[in-house]
N, C-alpha and C positions, 0 to 999 in steps of 0.2 A: 416272947417279947422280942427276942433277937430276929425271929422270922418276920415280924411286923416291920421292924426297922429296915431289914433288907428289902422287903417288898416296897416300902415307901421310897427307898433310895432308887430302886429300879424304875418306879413310876416317874419320879422327878427327872431321872436321866432320859427317859423316853419322851417326856414332854419337852425337855430342852432340845433333844435331837429333832423332833417334829417341827419345833419353832425355827430352828436353824435351817432346816430343809425348805420350809415355806419362805423364809427370807431370801434364800438363794433363788428360788423360782420367781419371786416378785421382782428382784433386782435384775435378773437376766435380760428381760425385754428392754429395759431402760439402757442397759449397756450396749445391746445390739443396735438400738436406735441411734445411740451416740456414734457408734462406729460407722453406721450407714451414712449419717449426716456428714461425718468427716470425710468419708470417701467421695461423697457427692460433691463436697466443696472442692476437693482436690481435682476431681474430673472437670468441674466447671471452670476452675482456674486454668487447667490444661487446654480446654476448648477455646477459652478467651484468648489465651496466649497464641494458639495456632491461627485464630482469626486475625489477630493483630499482626502476626508475622506475614500472613497472606496479603493483608492490605498494604503493609510496608513494601513487600516484594512487588506488588502491582504498581505502586506509586514509583518505586525506583525504576521499574521497567519502562514506564512511560517517560520519565525524565531522561533516562539514558537513551531512549529511542530518538528523542528530539535533538540530542547532542551527537547522534551517530549518522543521521541521514537528513538531507535537505532536498526537497523536490522543487524544481523550477518550472516544470511543465508536466501536467496541468496545474493550474492554480485552484485553490478551494472554491467550490460552487461554479466552476467554469462549465460552459456548455461543451460537451464532447460528442464526437461521432466516430464511427469506424472508418479507417483504422485510427486508433488512439496512440499518439506519440507520447512517451513518458521519458523525461530527462531530469537529471539532477546529479547529486554527488553524495557519496556515503563513505564512511571509514572502511578500511580494508577488512576489519573484523565483521562487517555486515555481510560479506560475501563468503562463499565457499566454492572453490574451484572457479572463481571469477563470475559467479552468478548468484542471484537470489530470487525467490518466487514472488510473483505479483498476481493479484486476483481482482476482478471487477464484479461487484454485486449490484443487484437492483435493490430497491427500497424494501423489498420483502425478504432480503437476505439470501436470495437465490444467486448462485454463481453463474454469470453469463459469459465469462472468459477467464482463462488461466494461462499464464505464460511465465517466462523468466526474463529478468533484466540482466544485461550483459555489461561487464566492466569495460571501460575504454582506456585502460592502462594497467599498471601493475597493482594487483589486489592484495599482495602480501605485504601490507604496510598498515600502520596505525593512522596515517594521514587520510584526508578525503581524496577520493578518486571519482571521476565522472562515470556515469552509467547511462545507458539508453535501452529503451524497449519499445516494441510496437505490437499492439494487440488488436485483433479484429473481432468484431462481435455483431450479432444481430440486434437490432433496436428492441429494447425490452418494452414491456407493457407499462412500466412505471416511468415517471418523468424525472426521478432522482435516483441516485445510487451512491456507492462507496467504492473508491479505489484503495486497495490494501497492499502495502509493500511490507513483506515480512523478512526478518533477518533469517538467513539460512542457518539452520541449527542442526548440524549432522549428529550431535550428541543425543538429541531427543529429550534432553533434560528440560523440564518446565522453567527452571530458573534462568536458562539461557535464551528463552523466547523473547522476542521483541517485534513490534510492528508499528506502523503509522497508518492512519486512515484519513483519506482525503474525500470530502463530500463532492460529488459532481452532479451535473444536470445533463439530461439527455436531450438532444435536439428533437423537438416534437414536430418539426417541419421537414418536408422532403425536398427542400430546395437544393440549389447548387452548393458545392463545397466552397467555391469562390465565385464571386460575381464578375462579369465581364468589365473591362475598362470603361469608365464613364467619362467621356470627353467634357461633359458639362461641369464636372468636378475638377477638370484639369488633368485627368488621368490619360495615360497613353500606353500603347502596347508595341513592343519591338521583338524581333527575332535575333538570336545571338548564338555563338558557339561558346560553351563553357570551357574556360581555360584553367582556372584554379579555384579552390575553395578555402576560405579562412574562417573556420568555425568559431575560433576564439573571438574574433572581432566582428563576426556576423557579416562577412563580406565575400564577394566573389569577383573574379576578373573574367571578362568576356571579350569576344571579338564580334562586333555588331554585324548583322547581315542586313544590308540595305536592299529592301524589296521595292521601294517606291522612291521616285526622285525627290519628293518633298517630305520624306520621312524624317522625324526628329532624330538627331544624332545624340548618342549618349557617351558618357565617359567609360573607359574600359574597366574602371573600378566601380562596382555597384554595391551600395550599402542596402542591407535587407532590414525591413522593419522588425520589431520584436515579435510581432504576431504573423510574420510572413508565412503564407501557405505554400507548401511544396507539393505540387499535384502531378500525379502520373496518369496519363490517359492511354489506355490500351485500346487500339483499334484493330478489330478482327475483320479481315477481308476474305472472301467477297461479301460476307454478311453485313459489313459496315456496322458491326456491333461495338459499342463503346462501353468501357468499364473505367470509372474514375475513382481513384483512391488517393489518400494523402500519404506521402512517404517522407523519409528523411533526406536532407540535402546531400549527404555523403553517399547516398545510394545511387546517385546519378553519375555515370562515368564521365571523366574528363574528355572533351572532344565532342560531346553530344550536343545536338541542337536543342535549344530551349526557347520558350517564350517568356517574356517578362512583362508584368503589369506594373507600371510606375504610378505613384501618386503625384500630385502637383508639385510636391517638394523634391521630386526626383529620387525618392526612396522606394525601393521595390516592395510591393505588398503581396506579390504572388510570383512563383516560378512554376512554369508548366512544361513538363517533359512528356513527349509522346512516343509511344512504342507501337509499331505496326507489325501485326502478326498475319502472315499469309497462310491460309489453310489450303 
């Protein structure tokens, strides 16, 4: 009798043990799934946070760029040709060692010119200082492009990157950089010696060279139009080969002979400087 009771007890304990083991096996996958779901949610939240942070950084970069650099030349969607003169002002923090990189792209994103803009004053300041650059390029196959002015970032850290992009159009015609004086529009041409340059007020002083008895006399102080072209003509002799480029006004030495095209309102629309090279 005692043996039967012991055997019955053992069987009950065995059944309880098997039932407990089965319960653990059944519950285990549910617990694993719960943990995986929780981990997935945490990972998802982390990814969303990073994306949000990236967007906020990008927005801040664009806003800060607009507050750090201002370009006066060229204007957006302006027709440009080589050499391209770039002017404006930027805060000292935009420069490093007085320069920052610029790049010209065609509409396909291909770089057709790379160069550096040079500060025109003391760059170690938080204030705005003027800069200038001149880049030469071959006419691209596309009719539009983008001029990019980048903040010089010696640290290489992405959070310190900044740039502005200016859409430009390329001259699709192969005409002259500047048209000759048109008397029918009241325009006229004179020769003069360049005496001084006032870049701030966009003026020059000259000493006129009278080549003809009836030539129109001008004032020694000459005001330049806002879009006045400064042209350099290089004449190679004896081949008589001419190369015409656009330059900056301050690249002409004082005392040089220049030609000036005046509009009917006596404002200069073009300054022409010629250099003769004897081979």
